[in-house]
C-alpha positions in Angstrom: 26.5 2.5 3.8 26.0 -0.5 1.4 23.9 -2.3 4.3 22.0 1.3 5.6 21.4 1.8 1.7 19.6 -1.9 1.9 17.9 -1.4 4.8 16.5 1.9 3.2 15.3 0.1 0.1 13.4 -2.7 1.8 11.7 0.0 3.8 11.1 2.0 0.7 9.6 -1.5 -1.0 7.8 -2.2 2.0 6.1 1.1 2.3 4.9 0.7 -1.3 3.6 -2.9 -1.3 1.5 -1.4 2.0 0.2 1.4 -0.1 -1.0 -1.0 -2.7 -2.3 -3.5 -0.6 -4.2 -0.4 1.5 -5.8 -2.7 4.2 -4.3 -3.4 7.7 -6.1 -7.0 6.4 -8.3 -8.3 3.5 -9.6 -11.5 2.0 -10.2 -10.7 -2.0 -10.8 -13.3 -4.7 -7.7 -14.7 -6.7 -9.6 -16.0 -9.8 -11.6 -12.1 -10.0 -14.7 -13.6 -8.6 -16.9 -12.0 -5.8 -16.9 -12.3 -2.1 -20.5 -13.0 -0.3 -21.0 -10.7 3.0 -23.3 -13.8 3.7 -21.1 -16.6 3.6 -17.7 -14.6 5.3 -20.1 -13.1 8.4 -21.5 -16.7 9.0 -17.4 -18.1 9.5 -16.7 -14.8 11.1 -19.3 -15.3 14.0 -17.2 -17.4 16.2 -14.2 -14.5 16.2 -16.6 -11.7 16.0 -14.9 -10.3 19.5 -11.3 -10.3 18.0 -13.1 -7.7 15.2 -13.1 -4.4 15.7 -13.9 -2.9 12.1 -15.2 -4.8 9.0 -16.0 -3.5 5.7 -16.9 -4.3 1.9 -15.3 -2.8 -1.1 -17.2 -3.7 -4.7 -15.9 -4.2 -8.0 -15.6 -1.5 -10.4 -18.1 0.1 -12.0 -16.9 -1.2 -15.3 -16.1 -4.6 -14.1 -17.5 -7.2 -15.5 -18.2 -9.2 -12.4 -20.9 -6.4 -11.5 -23.0 -8.1 -14.8 -22.5 -5.2 -17.1 -21.4 -5.4 -20.7 -19.4 -1.7 -20.7 -17.7 0.3 -22.8 -16.0 3.2 -20.2 -16.7 5.3 -17.2 -16.1 9.2 -17.9 -16.0 12.0 -15.0 -16.0 15.4 -16.7 -17.5 19.0 -16.2 -21.1 19.5 -17.1 -20.4 21.0 -20.2 -18.1 17.5 -20.8 -15.4 19.9 -22.0 -12.8 18.3 -19.6 -13.2 14.3 -19.6 -11.5 11.7 -17.6 -11.5 7.8 -17.7 -11.6 6.6 -14.1 -13.0 3.8 -12.3 -15.6 4.0 -9.7 -15.7 1.7 -5.9 -18.5 1.5 -3.2 -16.8 0.8 0.3 -19.3 0.2 3.2 -18.6 2.7 6.2 -16.2 1.3 8.4 -14.1 0.0 5.4 -11.6 3.5 6.0 -11.2 2.2 9.3 -10.0 -1.0 8.0 -7.2 1.1 5.7 -3.8 1.7 6.6 -4.4 5.2 7.5 -0.7 6.8 7.6 -1.3 6.9 3.7 -4.2 8.9 3.2 -3.1 12.3 2.5 -5.8 14.6 2.3 -5.7 17.6 -0.2 -9.0 18.9 0.3 -12.0 18.3 2.6 -15.6 19.7 3.9 -14.0 21.6 6.7 -17.9 21.3 8.5 -17.7 17.4 9.7 -15.1 15.1 12.0 -16.0 11.7 10.4 -13.0 9.6 8.4 -13.5 10.2 4.6 -15.7 7.2 4.1 -18.2 7.7 7.0 -18.1 11.0 5.1 -19.8 9.5 2.3 -22.9 8.3 3.7 -24.3 11.5 5.4 -26.7 13.4 3.1 -23.8 15.7 1.7 -22.1 12.6 0.8 -24.7 10.6 -0.8 -24.9 12.9 -3.4 -21.1 13.0 -3.4 -17.9 11.5 -4.5 -14.1 11.5 -3.3 -11.5 11.6 -5.9 -8.1 12.3 -6.4 -6.7 16.0 -6.0 -5.6 16.2 -9.9 -9.1 16.0 -10.9 -10.4 17.6 -8.7 -8.5 20.4 -9.6 -8.8 20.3 -13.7 -12.5 20.6 -12.9 -12.3 23.5 -10.3 -14.5 21.7 -7.9 -14.1 23.1 -4.4 -15.7 20.6 -1.5 -16.6 23.9 -0.2 -18.8 25.3 -2.4 -21.8 23.0 -3.1 -22.8 24.2 -6.2 -19.4 23.0 -7.9 -20.8 19.5 -9.8 -19.2 17.5 -12.0 -20.8 15.0 -14.5 -20.2 10.6 -14.0 -21.2 9.0 -17.3 -21.5 5.2 -17.3 -21.0 3.8 -20.9 -22.2 0.3 -21.2 -23.2 -1.9 -25.0 -26.8 -1.7 -24.3 -27.5 1.8 -22.7 -26.1 4.9 -21.0 -26.8 6.3 -17.4 -24.9 9.8 -15.9 -25.3 11.6 -12.8 -24.8 15.3 -11.6 -22.6 14.2 -8.3 -20.3 16.7 -5.9 -16.4 16.9 -4.7 -17.0 15.8 -0.8 -12.8 15.3 -0.4 -9.8 15.3 -2.5 -6.3 13.2 -2.0 -3.2 13.5 -2.7 -2.3 9.8 -1.7 -5.2 6.9 -1.0 -4.0 3.3 -0.3 -5.2 0.6 -2.7 -6.4 3.2 -5.1 -5.4 5.9 -8.0 -6.4 8.7 -6.1 -2.9 11.1 -6.5 -2.3 15.0 -6.9 -0.5 14.7 -9.8 -1.2 13.5 -13.7 -1.1 9.9 -14.5 -1.5 7.8 -18.0 -3.7 4.7 -16.7 -7.0 6.8 -15.3 -8.4 7.4 -11.9 -10.4 6.1 -9.1 -13.2 8.0 -7.7 -15.3 6.6 -3.9 -18.7 6.3 -3.0 -21.1 5.3 -0.9 -22.8 1.9 -1.7 -26.3 3.7 -2.3 -25.1 5.6 -4.6 -22.9 3.2 -6.9 -25.8 0.9 -7.2 -27.7 4.1 -8.1 -25.3 4.8 -11.0 -25.4 0.7 -12.1 -29.2 0.9 -12.0 -28.6 -2.5 -9.8 -31.9 -3.4 -7.9 -30.2 -6.1 -5.6 -29.6 -5.8 -1.4 -26.8 -4.6 -0.3 -26.1 -7.5 2.0 -26.3 -9.6 -1.5 -24.1 -7.9 -3.2 -20.9 -9.4 -4.9 -18.3 -7.6 -3.2 -14.5 -7.5 -4.2 -12.9 -7.2 -0.9 -13.5 -7.7 2.7 -11.2 -5.1 5.0 -10.6 -6.2 8.7 -9.5 -4.2 11.5 -8.6 -6.6 14.5 -9.2 -5.2 18.1 -5.1 -6.0 18.9 -3.8 -5.6 15.4 -0.5 -6.9 16.7 -1.6 -10.4 18.4 -0.3 -13.4 16.1 -2.9 -15.5 17.8 -5.9 -13.5 16.6 -4.4 -13.0 13.5 -4.1 -16.8 13.3 -7.5 -17.4 14.4 -9.1 -15.0 11.9 -7.1 -16.3 9.2 -8.3 -20.0 10.3 -12.4 -19.2 10.4 -12.0 -17.8 6.8 -10.2 -20.8 6.0 -13.5 -22.3 6.6 -15.5 -20.7 4.2 -16.9 -21.8 1.3 -14.2 -21.3 -2.1 -11.4 -20.3 0.6 -8.9 -22.0 -1.8 -9.1 -19.2 -4.7 -9.4 -16.2 -1.5 -6.0 -14.3 -1.1 -5.8 -13.4 2.7 -3.5 -10.7 3.6 -2.5 -9.1 6.7 0.2 -6.2 7.8 1.3 -8.0 11.2 2.9 -11.0 8.9 4.2 -8.8 5.6 5.6 -6.9 7.9 7.5 -10.0 10.3 8.6 -11.4 6.4 10.6 -7.9 5.7 12.1 -7.6 9.0 13.4 -11.1 8.2 14.9 -10.3 5.0 16.7 -6.8 6.9 18.0 -9.1 9.9 19.3 -12.1 7.0 20.5 -8.9 5.1 22.4 -7.5 8.0 24.0 -11.3 9.1 25.5 -11.5 5.5 26.8 -8.2 5.3 28.6 -8.7 8.4 29.7 -12.0 7.5 30.7 -10.4 4.7 32.8 -7.5 6.0 34.0 -10.1 8.6 35.9 -12.2 5.7 37.0 -9.0 4.0 38.6 -8.0 7.2 40.6 -11.5 7.5 41.3 -11.6 3.9 42.7 -7.7 4.0 45.0 -8.3 7.5 46.6 -11.2 5.5 47.3 -9.6 2.8 48.9 -6.6 4.6 51.0 -9.4 6.3 52.3 -10.9 3.2 53.3 -7.2 1.8 55.3 -6.2 4.3 56.8 -9.3 5.1 57.7 -9.2 1.1 58.9 -5.6 1.2 61.0 -6.2 5.0 63.0 -8.9 2.7 63.6 -6.9 -0.2 65.0 -4.3 2.0 67.5 -6.9 4.2 70.7 -5.1 2.6 69.5 -1.8 4.1 68.4 -3.2 6.8 71.9 -4.3 7.3 73.8 -1.2 6.5 71.4 0.3 9.1 71.9 -1.8 11.7 75.7 -1.4 10.9 75.7 2.3 11.5 74.4 1.6 15.0 70.5 2.5 14.6 68.7 0.4 17.3 66.3 -2.8 16.3 63.4 -0.3 17.8 64.1 2.4 15.6 63.7 0.0 12.6 60.9 -1.6 14.3 59.3 1.8 14.2 59.8 2.7 10.5 58.0 -0.3 9.2 55.0 0.4 11.5 55.0 4.0 10.3 55.2 2.5 6.8 
């Protein structure tokens, strides 16, 4: 029971970590800096045959890394009677393919498309919309299928304010790496938008290819191939500033937890064997002492004719 409990706890810890990490494989600066698409893609050119999808995610709109002196980003109804403190991230079309799909739980979505959630943000309808948490969508009374339902997103900075009217394209119960849940929390919520929509609210004129990104997501053609993972890691380690980058991949993370589970099983098996060994000697000593204390009773039983085998059985039953 203890071993089963520990294994379940390890699996639960792994699921929580993977949900927080979000991507199958990603690169992210350790010091809160930014990733240059030019420098990253230059070093990945030699291993592009191993990569199926590659996508970028921006910093939060409120993050100082995008060069804005900020106060807040507020999502509200048009009259601003209901307000929610939010973050907003822009994601490139293929970033959704690099996410851990099993942790994406949709609450509501546009029923007229089969595109994945991030690709939908790049449709004509999606360019006027955002993906959002189910809780915020429900409170604002929005429906992805009703084009007349709009909300107001306002960016307050130290020198200027900007707002835009947007629609809910889809909402989620859970989304990997983001605060996009269907219940209330006390630390804010996240919105997802296309990068052009993100740039429009930010008022940036920078080219998308030279934009400062927070994260690069990668999906390999053979995600379980250790040699391919090593090759991509080695290529990334040659990029400028690689010493300050965190490189995460799902396979190595899962392997570390499986190793921990195997070690725990081994430790508990050794402990069980040692406990059983000690129990045997404890029981043997107890029975020996009991028989020595009952020498006189055994002698009386033998004197009245009881066979040795019957006496043996008495102690065996005991």
